[in-house]
BAKOL-699233 format. One record per atom (N, C-alpha, C): residue in one letter; x, y, z negated. Coordinates in pm, whole numbers, plus 50000, padded with zeros to 5 digits. Each point is the difference from the previous one (the first is absolute). Layout:
% residues N
AXYZ
...
***
This chain:
% residues 470
M500844988250000
M499165011850000
M500885012350000
Q499605009850074
Q500755012550001
Q499675007949875
T500915008349958
T499765007949881
T500155014750030
L499195008149935
L500205014450007
L501345003249935
Q500715009650055
Q501295003749944
Q499785007649871
S500474994349891
S499845006249869
S501254997049918
P500355008949905
P501244998049926
P500004987549914
S498844995549958
S499954988049917
S498644993550011
L499964987249969
L498744992749999
L499395000549861
R498705001749994
R499374999249869
R499984985349957
P500074997349870
P499974986249955
P498664993650030
S500024986950016
S498764993050030
S499035001149885
P498725003350029
P499015000649893
P499504986349961
L500454989750072
L499484986749977
L500954991849914
A499454992149913
A500824990249929
A500414989350099
P501124993149976
P500394989150090
P498844990350019
L499774996550124
L498864991650032
L500344985349982
Q499024992249960
Q500164985649996
Q499854994950142
R501054994150056
R499934995150137
R499334986350002
R499084998350091
R499344987150014
R500274994650139
P500474987750013
P500234994350132
P498725000150082
Y500145002050128
Y498855000350090
Y499294986649998
N498685000149986
N499254987750016
N498695003350067
V499554990750085
V498865002950086
V498684998449928
A499904989849917
A498694996149947
A499725005349860
N500775010349958
N499825005649867
N500134989349891
S500824989850028
S500264989749901
S501025005249900
P500174993449885
P500985004949903
P501365001550066
P500695011149973
P501275002550066
P501004988849975
K500674995950106
K501064990149990
K501285006050056
K501094997449934
K501285004750051
K500404991250115
I500225005950114
I500404992350117
I501464996149986
S500284987250011
S501374995149980
S500684997850134
F501275003350005
F500784997550119
F500824987149986
I499854993149887
I500814988249975
I499474988350082
T500884993350070
T499654988050075
T501004989149964
A499884988650066
A500864988749966
A501455002450038
S500235008950095
S501365002350046
S500435014249971
S501315001949997
S500545013349979
S501335001250069
T500455012350021
T501285002550063
T500825008849909
T501304999650018
T500895008149918
T500645010850086
T499845012649959
T500565011350073
T500685009349902
N501285003450030
N500755009249914
N499964995849853
N500254986949979
N500104994449865
N498695000349922
S498895001950068
S498714999749930
S499044990950075
T499154993349927
T499054990950063
T498775007750046
V499644998250126
V498865006950058
V498964989850042
S498795001649956
S498934990550032
S499605001250146
T499754988850062
T499475000250135
T498585005549997
P499655009150088
P498675006149994
P498904990250034
R498895001649934
R498834991950031
R499165007750099
R500284998250127
R499325007650104
R498844992150058
E499175007150073
E498844993850065
E500464989350098
K499374988249997
K500354989050089
K498944997450107
D498765004149973
D498894997250091
D500165008450127
P500144993750117
P500175007750124
P498825009050034
K498854997249942
K498855008850021
K500165013149921
K500794999449892
K500145011749912
K501375006650009
R500964993350060
R501285006650023
R499825010550110
V500505011949978
V499825011150094
V501345003350065
V500034999750131
V501245002750072
V499855012450087
I501135006150030
I500055011750088
I500384995150139
T499145002850097
T500274995350136
T500205011350101
G499785012349958
G500205011350090
G500155012949923
M500725009550060
M500185013249938
M499915010750108
G499385011149965
G499895011250094
G500095013149926
L500545009950066
L500145013049932
L499995011650098
V499785011649944
V500265012950064
V500835007649897
S501155005050042
S500905006349903
S500735011650063
V500705007349915
V500815011250048
V501134994950090
F500294986949994
F501024993950086
F499394992850120
G498725002050025
G499364993650115
G499054988949959
N499584992150097
N498954990149980
N500494985750010
D501314998049998
D500574986750012
D500614995949866
V499604988449948
V500444995749867
V501524998449994
D500594993950102
D501454997849998
D500785013150007
V499555009150085
V500665013150008
V499895007349867
Y498814999549941
Y499775006249869
Y501004994949897
Y500154986749993
Y500884994749897
Y501485002550033
D500344999950128
D501375003450038
D500375014249956
K499045009250015
K500255013849957
K500175000849849
L499194992249928
L500144999749855
L501364994249960
L500394989250064
L501304994049968
L501155009650026
A499845008350103
A501055009750034
A500025011949905
G499005000749910
G499945011349907
G499635013150067
E499204999250105
E499615012050074
E498805006749935
S500035013049988
S498865007349945
S499065004350112
G498714997949976
G498995004550096
G499365013149959
V500575006649900
V499435012449947
V500575012050074
G499145009550032
G500455012150068
G498965011149988
P500265011550062
P499075011349993
P498644996350060
I498945005049940
I498654998250054
I499805009950114
D499624994850119
D499755008950113
D498634997550063
R499184991949935
R498644997350048
R499105012249982
F500345008249903
F499295012649974
F501025009549939
D499605012449985
D500905010049944
D500064998349848
A501114994549953
A500174997749856
A500905010449935
S500265010850070
S500995009849954
S499635006749868
K498705000649967
K499585006749877
K499864990449882
F500244987250024
F499924990249892
F501344999049928
P500004997549870
P501284998249930
P500724987050039
T499254990450051
T500594987950059
T499685000050148
R501024998750084
R499805001450144
R500544988050079
F500064988549937
F500564988250066
F499254987549954
G500194989150074
G499364987449965
G500424989150096
G499494988149978
G500254988850090
G498944999850109
Q500005010350082
Q498975001850103
Q500264991050120
I498964993250046
I500104991650120
I499925008950124
R500914997650092
R500035007550126
R499934990450118
G499365004350106
G499974992150123
G499184987349991
F499044999549909
F499174988049987
F499124998150122
S499924987850047
S499124996850113
S499214987449967
A498695000750027
A499124988449979
A499674993250132
Q500735003450105
Q499714994650133
Q500074984749998
G498974994050057
G499924985550003
G499294994149880
Y499715008449901
Y499344995349878
Y498685007149974
I499875012650043
I498775007749982
I499705006750134
D498744999450044
D499655006550128
D500105015149988
G500175006650113
G500295014350003
G499005008749928
K498704997350020
K498975008449938
K500064999149848
N500064987749947
N500064998449856
N501325005049943
D501054998550077
D501315004649954
D499995015049974
R499265007350081
R499925014549983
R499115003949882
R499034991849967
R499045003349895
R500464996049860
L500694988949991
L500274993949871
L500975008249916
D499794999749870
D500995005349908
D501244991150007
D501185005949978
D501234992150004
D499994988549901
C499355001849889
C499884989249903
C499404987550062
L498985001850084
L499364988850068
L500854994950116
R500635008950071
R500874995950111
R501154991349950
Y500635004449891
Y501104992249944
Y499524986149957
C498834999549938
C499444987549952
C499774990250115
I499365004650106
I499654991250112
I501264994850069
V500965008950024
V501234995750069
V500784990149914
A500155003149870
A500744990949912
A499304986449990
G498675000349991
G499254987549990
G500144991350123
K499895006150118
K500104992350124
K501434995050023
K500985007949962
K501394995650014
K500304988449904
A499405000349882
A500174988849907
A499394987350058
L498855001150064
L499384988350063
L500894994650113
E500585008850079
E500924995650105
E501174992349938
D500525005149889
D501124993649932
D499614986249949
A498714998249970
A499494987349949
A499524990850111
D500365003150124
D499564992450118
D498484999950013
L499395011549968
L498565001250012
L499615012350082
G500875004150089
G499685011250087
G499114995850116
G499165009250046
G499184997650119
G499134987749991
D500084991550101
D499154988150008
D500324989649894
D501165001149936
D500364990349897
D499095000749878
L499235010849988
L499065001049889
L498944989050005
S499814994050116
S499024989250011
S500434987649921
K501254999949951
K500494988749921
K499344999249862
I499445011249954
I499535000449862
I498495001849992
D499434996349886
D498585002249972
D499865014449948
K499445008850083
K499935014149963
K499045002849884
E499114990649973
E499145001849883
E500764998049870
R501204994350009
R500824997749882
R501285008350004
A499975010750076
A501135009350008
A499535013849955
G500745006349911
G499585012849946
G501065010850011
V499625012149962
V500905011650005
V499875007749870
L501175003149939
L499995007749876
L501195009650005
V499815010950069
V501045010350012
V499485012549928
G500725004249899
G499565011349920
G500755012750033
T499575010949938
T500665012950015
T499745008449875
G500985007549960
G499835008449884
G499205012550028
M500175005750119
M499435013050032
M498914999450107
G499944989450080
G499014999150107
G500345009050117
G498985003050081
G500205008450119
G500085014649961
L501125003949945
L500135013349940
L499965011150105
K500584997750117
K500015010250105
K498585002450052
V499254989450024
V498615001350044
V499185007249894
F500234996649875
F499265006549891
F500355014949993
S501295003150007
S500435014049993
S499445008150116
D500044994150121
D499475006950118
D498505002349987
G499294990349942
G498565001449983
G499645011149904
V500735001149891
V499765010849903
V500295013550065
Q501085000750076
Q500345012650066
Q498925004050101
A499494990250076
A498935002950096
A498755005149929
L499664994049889
L498825004249923
L500165014549953
I501165003349947
I500225013449946
I500055010650109
E500664996850110
E500235010050105
E498865001050101
K499334988450027
K499034999950111
K498634994749962
G499864994549882
G498694994849958
G499884985150022
H498954994149942
H499864985549999
H499824994050138
R499495007650095
R499764994450134
R501304996750072
K501105005349954
K501294997650064
K500784988549936
I499404993349902
I500664988449939
I499844988150093
T501084993350032
T499944988450089
T499194988749937
P499244992750080
P499264988549946
P500914988949948
F501285000750035
F500954990149950
F500595003949864
F499595011449947
F500575005149876
F499924989849887
I498814995149969
I499844990449891
I500634986550035
P499664993950115
P500584986750028
P501524999750000
Y500655010450052
Y501464999750010
Y500705005149875
A499265005349905
A500605004849877
A499964989649888
I499004991350002
I499844990549889
I501084989350005
T500354994949880
T501194991649990
T499834985950056
N498784995350014
N499794986350047
N500054998450152
M500085011350073
M499804999250144
M501174993250073
G501205000649945
G501114993050065
G499744985150007
S499644994149887
S499684985749998
S498824996950090
A498995008949999
A498804997750080
A500315000250150
L500765010150044
L500315001050144
L500844988350048
L500954995549918
L500784988350038
L499104987850015
A499114998149905
A499104988550005
A499075000750121
I499505011950029
I499105001750114
I500724996550130
E501235004650015
E500754997050122
E500374985350012
L500304993849887
L500494986250002
L498884989849985
G498855004249951
G498914990749975
G500154992349871
F500805005149906
F500224993249872
F498805002449909
M499334989449960
M498775001249922
M500164995949854
G501244997749956
G500254996349861
G500025012149909
P500554998549879
P500025011249903
P500595012650064
N499325011249979
N500455012350064
N499655012049913
Y501015006849953
Y499805012349922
Y501355006749984
S500025010849926
S501285006449969
S500105001849850
I501215001449952
I500275003449861
I500755013250000
S499655008849909
S500695012949990
S500445002149856
T501244996549974
T500585001849866
T501285008250013
A499865011350073
A501125009250018
A501204992450056
C501175001849936
C501234994450055
C500194985349969
A499064994049929
A500024985649973
A499134992350099
T499405007050095
T498974994450088
T500434987350072
S501125000050068
S500374988550084
S500124987249919
N500675000749884
N500164988049919
N498674995049947
Y499105009249965
Y498654995949961
Y499354992150113
C500205004550122
C499414993250116
C500614986150021
F501334998849985
F500634986850013
F499464990449895
Y499915004949878
Y499524991749889
Y498564995350025
A499145009250040
A498604996450025
A499864990850121
A500775002850106
A499934991750120
A500434985749970
A501084998549925
A500474986649964
A498954992549919
N499315007149912
N498994993449918
N498784995950081
H499675007450105
H498944995450091
H500384986650063
I501274998750037
I500474987550060
I499994988849896
R500515002849881
R500084989849897
R498634995149956
R499025008950005
R498644996049962
R499254993050113
G500634998750115
G499374993350112
G499055008650079
E500075013249982
E499085009050069
E500535004550136
A501274997550026
A500615003850127
A501194991050027
D500304998050128
D501204992750040
D501155009750023
L499665012050045
L501015009850042
L499515014049966
M500925008449954
M499685013949970
M501075009250057
I499565011050061
I500905011150033
I499965009349880
A501145002649939
A500005007849876
A501165009849997
G499785011549936
G501065010049987
G499455013749972
G500735010250044
G499595013849974
G500395009250113
T499305011350007
T500265010050105
T499825013949940
E500765009650051
E499925013649947
E500535010250100
A499365011550005
A500445011050087
A499605013149933
A500765004049899
A499645011749919
A500945011850018
I500944999250096
I500895011450019
I499315010250090
I499085007049939
I499265011050061
I499965011149896
P499595012150034
P500075011049902
P499324997149867
I498784994450002
I499294997749875
I500664989049918
G500564989950067
G500694989449929
G501285004949936
L500815007350077
L501235005649946
L499695009949888
G499045008750024
G499645009949900
G499504993949871
G499254989050011
G499474993549881
G501114994449912
F500984993550061
F501094994549921
F500945010949949
V500125010950076
V500755011649950
V499325005249872
A498675000850004
A499265004949883
A500194991049879
C500214987250024
C500284990649890
C501425001149948
R500825007750068
R501425001349967
R500714986550003
A499614991850098
A500544986450008
A501124998650103
L500165010050089
L500904998550114
L501375006149976
S501004993850062
S501345005950004
S499945013050079
Q500845009549963
Q500105012750073
Q501425002050056
R500654988950031
R501375000550050
R500005003250151
N499485011650036
N499835003750140
N501335001850074
D501075002849928
D501295002150064
D500664987150044
D499534988749947
D500594987050035
D498954989049987
P499014999950088
P498874990749985
P500394985349995
Q501024996150075
Q500344985850007
Q500554994549869
T500435008749910
T500474995349870
T498985003049889
A498815004150038
A498995004149901
A499444988349922
S499754988850068
S499464988349931
S501174992149943
R500195001149871
R501174994049934
R499594993149871
P499304988750011
P499564992849879
P501164997049906
W499745001449871
W500944996649893
W501245009049997
D499995010650078
D501105009649995
D499645010949900
K500975004449922
K499735010149897
K499445013050059
D500325003050124
D499595012850060
D498734998950084
R499254989249988
R498754998650075
R499015010749954
D499195004850093
D499085010949964
D498604997950056
G499624987650028
G498664997450050
G500034991050122
F498834995250040
F499974990950114
F499875007450132
V500194992550108
V499925005250136
V498814993250068
M499095007650058
M498854994050066
M500414992350125
G499374988550019
G500174992050121
G498654995950054
E499994992250107
E498754995450059
E500254987550082
G498924993250039
G500124988150081
G499014989449960
A500314987550037
A499154988649966
A500884987749993
G499664991049908
G500694987249988
G498994989149975
V500024989550084
V498964989849998
V500634986150008
L499454990849923
L500404985950005
L498844991450047
I500324989250071
I499024989450026
I500234989449893
M498974998149917
M500064990449891
M499014988850031
E500454987549988
E499084989050025
E500374988049915
S499054991049987
S500284988049922
S501024991650074
L500834993049924
L501014991350062
L499324989650088
E498884994749954
E499294990050079
E499615005650137
H499445012050001
H499555006150124
H501185003350090
A501055005449942
A501185003650079
A500644987750062
T500064989249924
T500624987750050
T499184994050113
K498695000149984
K499134994150103
K500135007250134
R500185013249997
R500085007250128
R501445002050046
G500964994249926
G501405001250040
G500545014149989
A499595007249896
A500395014049985
A501475001249959
P500635011150036
P501365002849951
P499935004549854
I500514992149908
I499935003549858
I501265007649962
I499815012549956
I501135008949973
I500464998949856
A499064999949907
A500304999649857
A498734995949929
E500104998749867
E498834996249922
E499665010849899
Y498725003049989
Y499485008649893
Y499744990949882
L500675002549890
L499854991349883
L498895004549906
G499815013049988
G498975004949909
G500155014849974
G499125005149916
G500035014349971
G499135003249880
A499945012849968
A499165004549889
A499725014850017
V498905004349941
V499645014349995
V499485003149861
N500275012349954
N499445004449873
N500055015249992
C499705005549882
C499945014549985
C500725004249872
D500755011050008
D500655005549882
D498995004949896
A498845004950046
A498995005749910
A500625010749912
Y500725009250064
Y500795009649923
Y499845014350049
H500235002750129
H500035013750051
H499754999750150
M499465010950054
M499705000450143
M501234998250088
T501105006449961
T501165000250088
T501304995549934
D500105001049868
D501234996249932
D500024985049971
P501164993750008
P500114986049959
P500124998949849
R499674988549948
R500244997549858
R501504999549976
A500485007649905
A501445000249972
A500504986649949
D499124992349931
D500434987149948
D499964989050106
G499445003250117
G500004990350111
G499094988149980
L499115000449900
L499204988249967
L499124995450116
G499325009350067
G499134996050110
G500764993150111
V501155005750037
V500794994350109
V500624986749960
S500574999149880
S500614987449958
S498964988949991
S498815003349951
S498924990249994
S499604995550140
C499975009450095
C499634996650137
C501044990750062
I501285002749976
I501054991350052
I499864986049941
E499794999249869
E499864987049935
E498824992250057
R498885006850020
R498824993150052
R500194995850146
S500765007750075
S500274996250139
S500854987250004
L500954999049908
L500834987949995
L499184988049954
E499095002249907
E499104989249958
E499154995250117
D499465009550076
D499174996550115
D500824992550105
A501285003750012
A500874994050100
A500584986649956
G499924997149869
G500654988049949
G501505001450000
V500485011849962
V501435003150006
V500475004549863
S501154995249957
S500605004949877
S500835012450030
P500165008949905
P500775012250025
P501424997350048
E500594988949954
E501384996950038
E500164996850148
E498904996950066
E500084996550142
E499945012050093
V499625011549950
V499935012150082
V501415005950010
N500485001950121
N501335006050015
N500015012250093
Y498805004950031
Y499915012250081
Y498705007249970
I500095013249985
I498815008449979
I500055011750098
N498965001150082
N499815012150079
N499175009449912
A500675009949945
A499395008349896
A499095010850059
H499085004649916
H499145011250041
H500845012650017
A500835003149902
A501125009650008
A499765011650096
T499245009849956
T499595010950089
T500905012249997
S500945000449908
S500895011649983
S499365010949916
T499084996349912
T499445009849907
T500724999049866
V499985010949927
V500805000949878
V499614989449898
A498714998849970
A499554990549898
A499734986250056
G499454999350120
G499554987250054
G501104989850020
D501175004350049
D501084990650028
D500454992649874
L500205007549891
L500494993749878
L498914992149928
A498765004450013
A498904992349940
A499934986150063
E500184999350131
E499994987050068
E501184991549954
I501185006049991
I501184992549956
I499794994549859
N499455008349911
N499734995549863
N499064988049999
A499005000350087
A499054988950007
A500674987450053
I500835001750103
I500704988450057
I500894993449896
K500665008249919
K500894994649895
K499244992149895
K498745003349978
K499204992549903
K499794985650046
V499954998050131
V499694986850056
V501274992350033
F500975006850059
F501224993350046
F501165003849907
K500404990649919
K500995002949896
K501425000550054
N500274992350106
N501364999550055
N500065008850125
T500415012349984
T500015009450112
T501064996450103
A501004992149963
A501094996750093
A499544991150114
D498934992549980
D499564990450102
D499025005950101
I499615012649984
I498975005950085
I500545012150075
K499715000550127
K500305011950079
K498695007250031
I500025013249991
I498825007950032
I500365010450105
N499035003550083
N500235011050095
N498735008050021
A500145011250070
A498905009450017
A499865003750147
T499014994250067
T499745003250141
T499675014750017
K499365005949901
K499585014050010
K501185009750013
S501194995849964
S501155008950015
S500255003650146
M499454991650092
M500225002550144
M498765004350076
I498834995149961
I498795003150077
I499055009249925
G500355003749877
G499095007949919
G498914991349941
H499085006449933
H498904993049933
H498775000450088
C499644988450053
C498894999150096
C498654997649933
L499925003049872
L498735000049926
L499314986450011
G498794999650052
G499274987450009
G500654989750089
A500855004250092
A500714990850090
A501334995549943
A500445006049889
A501344997349948
A500214985149972
G499064993849930
G500154985949967
G500044991150122
G499275003850106
G500024992150123
G501365000350067
L500565012050013
L501315001450062
L501094993749912
E499825000549869
E501004994249910
E499874984849991
A498794994850017
A499834985550006
A500724994450123
I499905007250112
I500724995750120
I501505000349976
A500485010449933
A501435000649967
A500404988449909
T499144996449906
T500284988949910
T500084986850076
V499044997750088
V499994987750079
V501204999450094
K500365011350060
K501175000350088
K501294997449921
A500055004749877
A501164996949916
A500104984949978
I498864993649978
I499974985549980
I500474992850126
T499525004150116
T500294992650123
T501385003050058
T500545011949972
T501325003450056
T501144997549903
G499714999749871
G501064998649901
G500765012949976
W499435011250043
W500635013049980
W499045009549929
L500515006849898
L499245010349931
L500395013750054
H498995008150030
H500325013550045
H500485008549882
P500795010250025
P500505008249889
P498945009449945
T500255004749880
T499335011849947
T500955011550027
I499615008950089
I500945010750037
I499885011849903
N500905009450017
N500025012449920
N500274997249852
Q500874990249976
Q500404997049862
Q501315007449971
F499875012049947
F501155008649976
F500375000849852
N498995000649914
N500225002349858
N499014991349923
P500254987049993
P498994990649950
P499695001649852
E498764997249967
E499584999749861
E500694988149931
P500665002349888
P500724989049934
P499104989049946
S498735003449973
S499104989949943
S499524989950104
V500265002650127
V499634990550106
V501134989950011
E499864989149928
E501094990349988
E500004989450108
F499095000950095
F499934990550109
F500925004350115
D500344990450085
D500675003150125
D498965006050094
R500145012750034
R499025007350080
R500264998950149
V500954991850041
V500424998950141
V500315014150051
A500855006849928
A500235014350023
A500735002750130
N499315007050089
N500575006150120
N500504990450108
K500074987349972
K500494990450099
K499274986749985
K499604994050112
K499264987449997
K500844988949934
Q499294989949948
Q500674988749936
Q499354987050044
Q500824989550010
Q499464986850026
Q499414994349871
R498914992850017
R499354994149882
R499074988750045
E500224988249948
E499054989150023
E498915001349894
I498825003350045
I498915003049907
I499244987349963
N499854998149871
N499214988949949
N498545004249992
V499745010549920
V498685006249992
V500205015049999
G499255007150082
G500045014650002
G498655005549962
I499985010649920
I498745006549968
I500025014450053
S498835005250028
S499845013750049
S499015007349911
N500435011249944
N499175007949907
N499365011850070
S498765002949966
S499345012250046
S499075005149890
F500085013049972
F499195006249896
F499355012750056
G498845003549946
G499275011350057
G499375009149896
F499715012450042
F499245009249917
F498784992849944
G499705002949875
G498914993249932
G500494988849911
G501324997450007
G500564989249920
G499904986450064
H499754999450130
H499854987250070
H501364993650021
N500164987749953
N501244992550017
N499754987650084
S500974996550084
S499864988050082
S501374994350029
V500104986949993
V501254992950027
V499674987550081
V500774997450105
V499844987950079
V501334992850011
A499964986750012
A501214991850003
A500054991950130
F501184999950062
F500234992650123
F501224991049984
A500084989550083
A501144990849995
A500204993850138
P501184994550024
P500184992550125
P499004988550005
F499504997250119
F499054989150012
F500754986649998
K499524991149915
K500534986549992
K498844990450008
P499954991450101
P498864990850016
P499754991649876
***
């Protein structure tokens, strides 16, 4: 979750909460055990083998990925740019930002939806919807489900769950301006349909004929992970064979920039935008706005195997919860986040010792970065065995799409064996005792990787991925 810039956090008004393991049927709480008949020894300590899902109907695998990003619309190019430590942040030139105290962001340039959206709709749609449709269709292509190949699946059991934190903000802003300047008769009839947050999922389903679960989730910057978690549970409950899931966002417009400026959440490093996003650096001064979409194709192992799908990685589990503390500030004690991480590992059947990579939320805000680190330390006692990095150091904070783009980075780290750097590490906070992959990529064979996303309102979300093993 992003935090307003303030000299100090107020103490939590809540007493420490009694954590209860997740249970579906409201049965008496049981502590989920990771102990099995076998164990392995790592770094002179015994680590229990995880008790993971075995039923192929309930195992959820990733078979496709699609994105729209400041580095383009190709997943491999995107990750190559991240590995190279390239910054996608620069001056905003989509509108005149000269009077704003922040005048830069991770703005997408040269985006084209050709071949994915017809010309008439391409001109009408808000960028939030355009990014969603292109990312979704590219993910299907990656999953060998492009074009006529969609006939391979039962569309009544295929769903779409792509969320957004802000919705069609440009369409909404234009509609308000038309009302004020010209009256209600000048409001486009597309104003409501293209502004509401569920329309990205709806338009994808309409084009593809997917009749399964379809809605959006809007939990600010935690949106994408909430969507992955919910989509996986639809599959596990037998309600769908396949889900398109992720997040989309296009808020780099005057009202979006102005709103976050008013929150005092943004960096004002206008003299050097590419070094502005610097998570865990002592001189960080706020986050950098980004935009785009990140989408995964999630399906049951049984379904993927039957159609001969390319299996990229496995989704092991996730969790969502709420700080119940403050609209924008994180809990200083990290209780909400640490509890969410623990519950995600329980859902995944993973012990903390098996996690060796974290794609952190790490937005470059004064309070938020350290609050997340404090929470991580509560769960993972041996900091030497875990590497963490921050995708936002290069692409900015893509709000509702952040978790989608970072999930793709996490999966690419698993499949390539390379972790992208956290750039702009000049003056690190001493309390960050993890290897931050500072400024240069590192090789890493990932056992289990988790991706954190937190949002205004205290929304926390964590998802876990691993290499696929039959």
